[in-house]
C-alpha positions as CSV (number, residue, x, y, z in Angstrom):
1,X,0.0,0.0,0.0
2,X,2.8,2.4,0.9
3,X,4.6,1.6,-2.4
4,X,1.4,2.2,-4.3
5,X,0.7,5.5,-2.6
6,X,4.3,6.7,-3.2
7,X,4.1,5.9,-6.9
8,X,0.7,7.6,-7.2
9,X,2.0,10.7,-5.4
10,X,5.1,10.8,-7.6
11,X,2.9,10.3,-10.8
12,X,0.6,13.2,-9.7
13,X,3.6,15.5,-9.0
14,X,5.0,14.8,-12.5
15,X,1.9,16.5,-13.9
16,X,3.7,19.7,-13.1
17,X,7.4,18.9,-12.6
18,X,9.9,17.0,-14.7
19,X,11.4,13.8,-13.4
20,X,14.6,14.4,-11.5
21,X,16.2,11.4,-13.3
22,X,15.1,8.2,-15.0
23,X,16.4,4.6,-14.9
24,X,17.5,4.9,-18.6
25,X,19.3,8.2,-17.9
26,X,21.1,6.7,-14.9
27,X,22.1,3.6,-17.0
28,X,23.4,5.9,-19.7
29,X,25.6,7.7,-17.2
30,X,26.8,4.5,-15.5
31,X,27.7,2.9,-18.9
32,X,29.8,5.9,-19.9
33,X,27.5,7.2,-22.6
34,X,27.1,10.5,-20.7
35,X,24.0,12.4,-19.8
36,X,23.0,15.6,-21.7
37,X,19.6,17.0,-21.0
38,X,18.0,20.4,-20.6
39,X,14.3,20.4,-19.7
40,X,12.1,22.9,-21.6
41,X,8.4,23.7,-21.4
42,X,6.4,22.6,-24.5
43,X,5.4,26.1,-25.4
44,X,9.1,27.0,-25.9
45,X,9.8,23.9,-28.1
46,X,9.4,24.6,-31.8
47,X,6.0,23.6,-33.0
48,X,7.6,21.6,-35.8
49,X,9.4,19.5,-33.2
50,X,6.1,18.8,-31.4
51,X,4.5,17.8,-34.7
52,X,7.5,15.8,-35.9
53,X,7.4,13.2,-33.1
54,X,3.7,12.6,-33.6
55,X,4.2,12.2,-37.3
56,X,7.1,9.8,-36.7
57,X,6.1,7.8,-33.7
58,X,2.3,7.9,-33.2
59,X,0.0,9.6,-35.7
60,X,-3.1,8.5,-33.7
61,X,-1.8,10.0,-30.5
62,X,-4.5,12.7,-30.2
63,X,-7.3,10.1,-30.7
64,X,-6.4,7.0,-28.7
65,X,-6.6,6.3,-25.0
66,X,-3.0,5.4,-24.6
67,X,-3.1,2.1,-26.7
68,X,-3.3,1.5,-30.4
69,X,-5.1,-1.8,-30.2
70,X,-5.1,-2.4,-34.0
71,X,-1.3,-2.0,-34.2
72,X,-0.8,-4.1,-31.0
73,X,-2.9,-7.0,-32.6
74,X,-0.8,-6.8,-35.8
75,X,2.4,-6.8,-33.8
76,X,1.4,-9.9,-31.8
77,X,0.4,-11.8,-35.0
78,X,3.7,-10.8,-36.7
79,X,5.7,-11.9,-33.7
80,X,4.0,-15.3,-33.6
81,X,4.8,-15.8,-37.3
82,X,8.4,-14.7,-37.0
83,X,9.5,-15.3,-33.4
84,X,13.1,-14.5,-34.3
85,X,12.1,-10.9,-34.9
86,X,10.2,-8.5,-32.7
87,X,7.9,-5.8,-33.9
88,X,6.7,-3.2,-31.4
89,X,3.5,-1.1,-31.4
90,X,4.1,1.3,-28.6
91,X,2.3,4.7,-28.6
92,X,3.9,7.9,-27.4
93,X,2.0,7.4,-24.1
94,X,3.5,3.9,-23.6
95,X,7.0,5.1,-24.5
96,X,6.6,8.0,-22.1
97,X,5.4,5.7,-19.3
98,X,8.3,3.3,-19.9
99,X,10.9,6.0,-20.1
100,X,9.8,7.8,-16.9
101,X,8.9,5.0,-14.6
102,X,10.4,1.8,-15.9
103,X,13.5,0.2,-17.4
104,X,14.4,-0.8,-21.0
105,X,14.0,-4.4,-22.0
106,X,11.3,-6.9,-22.8
107,X,9.5,-8.9,-20.2
108,X,5.9,-9.5,-19.2
109,X,6.4,-7.9,-15.9
110,X,7.6,-4.7,-17.4
111,X,4.9,-4.7,-20.1
112,X,2.3,-5.2,-17.4
113,X,3.6,-2.2,-15.4
114,X,3.8,-0.2,-18.6
115,X,0.0,-0.8,-19.2
116,X,-0.7,0.5,-15.7
117,X,1.4,3.6,-15.9
118,X,0.2,4.4,-19.4
119,X,-3.4,4.3,-18.3
120,X,-2.6,6.5,-15.3
121,X,-0.7,9.2,-17.2
122,X,-3.5,9.3,-19.8
123,X,-6.0,9.8,-17.0
124,X,-4.0,12.3,-14.8
125,X,-1.6,14.1,-17.2
126,X,-3.5,14.5,-20.4
127,X,-2.2,14.5,-24.0
128,X,-0.3,17.7,-24.0
129,X,1.6,16.9,-20.7
130,X,2.5,13.5,-22.0
131,X,3.9,15.0,-25.2
132,X,5.8,17.6,-23.2
133,X,7.4,15.0,-21.0
134,X,8.2,12.8,-24.0
135,X,9.9,15.7,-25.7
136,X,12.1,16.1,-22.7
137,X,13.1,12.6,-21.7
138,X,13.2,10.6,-24.9
139,X,16.7,9.4,-25.9
140,X,17.6,11.3,-29.1
141,X,21.2,10.2,-29.5
142,X,23.8,8.4,-27.3
143,X,23.6,10.1,-24.0
144,X,21.3,12.8,-25.4
145,X,17.9,13.2,-23.8
146,X,15.2,15.6,-25.0
147,X,14.7,18.0,-27.8
148,X,16.7,20.9,-26.4
149,X,19.8,18.7,-25.7
150,X,19.4,17.2,-29.2
151,X,19.0,20.6,-30.9
152,X,22.1,22.0,-29.1
153,X,24.2,18.8,-29.9
154,X,23.3,18.5,-33.6
155,X,22.6,22.1,-34.7
156,X,24.1,24.4,-32.1
157,X,20.8,26.1,-31.5
158,X,17.8,25.9,-29.2
159,X,14.9,23.6,-29.7
160,X,12.8,26.8,-29.9
161,X,14.2,27.7,-33.3
162,X,14.5,24.4,-35.1
163,X,13.5,24.3,-38.8
164,X,11.1,21.7,-40.1
165,X,13.9,19.7,-41.7
166,X,15.9,19.7,-38.4
167,X,12.9,18.6,-36.3
168,X,12.2,15.8,-38.7
169,X,15.8,14.6,-38.7
170,X,15.8,14.4,-34.9
171,X,12.4,12.6,-34.9
172,X,13.8,10.2,-37.6
173,X,16.4,8.8,-35.1
174,X,13.8,7.9,-32.4
175,X,13.3,4.2,-33.3
176,X,16.9,3.5,-32.4
177,X,18.9,6.7,-31.5
178,X,22.1,4.9,-30.9
179,X,22.0,3.3,-34.3
180,X,20.5,6.0,-36.5
181,X,22.8,9.0,-36.6
182,X,21.6,12.6,-37.0
183,X,25.1,14.1,-37.2
184,X,26.6,13.2,-39.6
185,X,23.2,12.4,-41.0
186,X,22.8,8.7,-42.0
187,X,21.1,7.6,-45.1
188,X,18.3,6.2,-43.0
189,X,17.7,9.5,-41.1
190,X,17.9,11.5,-44.4
191,X,15.3,9.2,-46.1
192,X,13.0,8.8,-43.1
193,X,13.1,12.6,-42.3
194,X,11.7,13.3,-45.8
195,X,8.9,10.9,-45.1
196,X,8.2,12.5,-41.8
197,X,8.0,15.9,-43.4
198,X,5.4,14.6,-45.8
199,X,3.4,13.2,-42.8
200,X,3.7,16.5,-41.0
201,X,2.2,18.3,-43.9
202,X,-0.6,15.8,-44.0
203,X,-1.3,15.9,-40.2
204,X,-0.8,19.6,-39.5
205,X,-4.4,20.8,-40.5
206,X,-6.0,18.1,-38.4
207,X,-7.9,20.0,-35.5
208,X,-7.2,17.2,-33.0
209,X,-3.5,17.4,-33.8
210,X,-3.5,21.1,-33.5
211,X,-5.2,20.9,-30.1
212,X,-2.3,18.8,-28.8
213,X,0.6,20.8,-30.3
214,X,-0.7,24.3,-29.7
């Protein structure tokens, strides 16, 4: 009961404050990858950066309740057919819950906890706060966490003044930021960032998307 109340209290506090540190960030520091981060309120992060992560990672983010059940079903069926490969179907909400409260890796225990924390942040934080936290704690390069740290590392500027192309390139590395390099830009990032820009152009007029990123 005490553990549950402590976790709930911490979760509620994070509706207004940023997490002091996450398990992933600590692991990065301990493993010698470094830890570069600079928390920034969502209103100061360039709107293109807010849109880019939705276009790249979870285009249904404004509409779902934390889980994209159709994609989850497809991922389960794929993983059954090809057990040697693993396809994920995590929403931005699930990724945020995992990055803030849990550890990296694949296990049923962690997935179960991820479901709980995802449901809770959807209920307590709301979409815009989830996006704000994600933009500040997501790994965007080796030892680089959050849009502001990424913008400074790759372009020598603040995340408040990123171009659409720069925002898309940062978002393009998110599936595997240690593998997909933004600087120097890899072929994968260059190609995927062009796709992300097209998706941004398509999503931007959507009123539900605008409600989240404004």
